[in-house]
C-alpha positions, 0 to 999 in steps of 0.5 A: 250505481244508479244510472239516470237519462239524459233528460233527467241530467239535464233537469238536474244540471240547470237545477230545475226542481224535482217535484212541487205539491199544490195545494199544500196540505194542512193535516189537522189533529182532532181530539176529544176535549182534554184528551191532546196528545203530549210527547214529554221527556221524563222530569218534563211532564207538566212543561209539555202538557201546558205546551201542547194545550193549542192544537189545531183543533182548540185554536179554531174553536178559540178564533170562533169564540172569541174573533167572531165580532172582527171576522164574522167570516170565520163562522161560516167555514167548517174545520177542513175548510178553515186552511183556506181562508187562514193560516197556522202559525206553529209558533204562537200555535194561533190561526189568522186570516190571509192576508192575501188570497193565493192562486192554488188555496190550501186544503185541509185534510183531517187525520183519518179515524174509524168508528173503533175509535168511539166517540173520537171519530163521531167529533169527527164527522160533526167537524165536516159537517157543523161550520163555525163551533166555538166549543166542544159543548156546541158542537154536541148541541143539537137543537137547543139540546146538548147530546151527552155523546159526539155520536147521539149528536151524530144520531139526531144530525141525521149523519148517521144511517140506522142499524136496519141492516143489521138488523135484517142480518142477525133476522136472517141467522136467526131463521138458521144458525144456533145461539152461539153463531149468533152470539159470535154473529153479534159480537163481529157486528160490534167489532167491525160494522159499527151498529148507532145503536147497540145496546138496542140491538141488543135488546131486539136479538136477546131472545135469539141470542139466548135460547140455548141457555133457555132450553139448558136452565129451565124456568131461567128468569130474563135477567139471568138470561141476559145475564149469560148472554152478555158473559158470553159476550164478554168472552168472545170481545175480551179475546178482541181487546173490547170491552161491553162498555166500549159499546154501551151494553149493559154490564154484568152486576156481581151477583148476576156473575155469581149466578151466571157461573153457578148455572153453566157449572151445575150444567156442566155437573149434568153433562158429566155422567154422559162424557164419563159414559162415551170416555170409559167406552171411548177407552175400552176401543181403544184398549182392546188390541193392548189388551188382546195382546197382553193376554195373549203374551201371559198364557200357556199357550204363547210358547206354542205360537209360531209366527208364519209369514205370507209369502205367497199371494193365495189368491193368484195361486187359487185363481181358476180361468183361462186368465188364471196363469196371467193374473199369476204372472202379473203377481208375481211382477207386481212383488219383483216390482216392490221388491225393486227386484224387475228389471230395468233402467237405472234411471227411475222410470219402470217400463212396463211389459208389452202384454200389458199395454195396448194402443191409446186407442178409445174405441180398442179399449172399450171394445176390449173390456166390453168384449161381448157387449151384444149378447151380454148387455143384459147381464148386469154383474158383467156389466158391473164386473167392467169399468175403464178408469181414468185419471183426467175429467177431460179423459172421462168425457171421451170415455162417454162420448165413446161408450154412448155411440157403443150404447155403454158408459163405462164412467157416467153418460146421459141416461137412456132407455136400456142403457147402463149408466154408472152413479159417480155421486150419491143421489137421496139414498143411491150410493155412489159406485153402483150401477143401474140400468135405465128402463 
């Protein structure tokens, strides 16, 4: 069930339009020459191809070519601006000049594309900057020179940014990254950043991307170094469904590909003895326990072996001093807790013995842990045997502040002369977890 308010109900009762689009937006097609999109039924391919030859774009070029003498204003309009003065006759698939200017002109919107679509993207750029073109060839013509691609025409017209940004990116990477990482970066630039001249970018940074090949294969010719690099780039591009030719990069010849495969195989064979040695050392260490177990079980003395389970905490029994009985009692309680024999409620919570709990008073905790601080603050072993642990950093800060006032830092504070500090993180050669006395 849908609920509507009184205002909407009244609006609908009077049959007032619920929505309005103004001005009219015409979605304009864009495609390369003879690359129209065709929909067809099986057996109707030829008829569908003939019917799809005329599109918004081809009709615009045809109108500029055939009607320029009678209507010179058409050569002053860009392709996206054409619907503001002309209407599209869908039945005849032609443009007709508007007989009267509408109050709200129609606007054209060319279908969105990205640089990954290839040369058709640059055709779209030219359609937004070249007015009154009469053919696809005219769109590629700059100062009387017919360019081979639309991207080249965009470059000559100054419509594209240069590759200086990507040059700097590759140069910075060459100072801090390994060649394999630089190759991955280059592939990323090709796939997502659309450099204006990928082949020139490749040529400039070939040395940085192939440095490891030069170290791995001595006296490697520049031709084979470039081939090895291109083979590796091709492998990464194919994972993204792309090829070298999609970006205008040099193709690897069959001879170069075969030679590159031989060099890679030779490098792997040179690494084989080291890999075998590492594998043998790893297997020997991994099989040690199995070998010892098998030898013991097959020994004549195996029948005399007796399994002696540890039933008592020997370290706790040997504990001496005034804390010995208390330590043994605590160990017994931990054992009962672990085995589920500790007395307490059945709700899953365990109540700690009263003698193990103290009030949540920071000063009392510090006084209890560092009970003889005045007389033994210079005893490093005594200081190293005491520490206050906390579950949260906020509590650690509180303990640090209280410890600083008491001339002790239980978990690390600002060092002052004569004060003991606790090192949390490793600093140069000093390991974490050490206590030091500031002199």
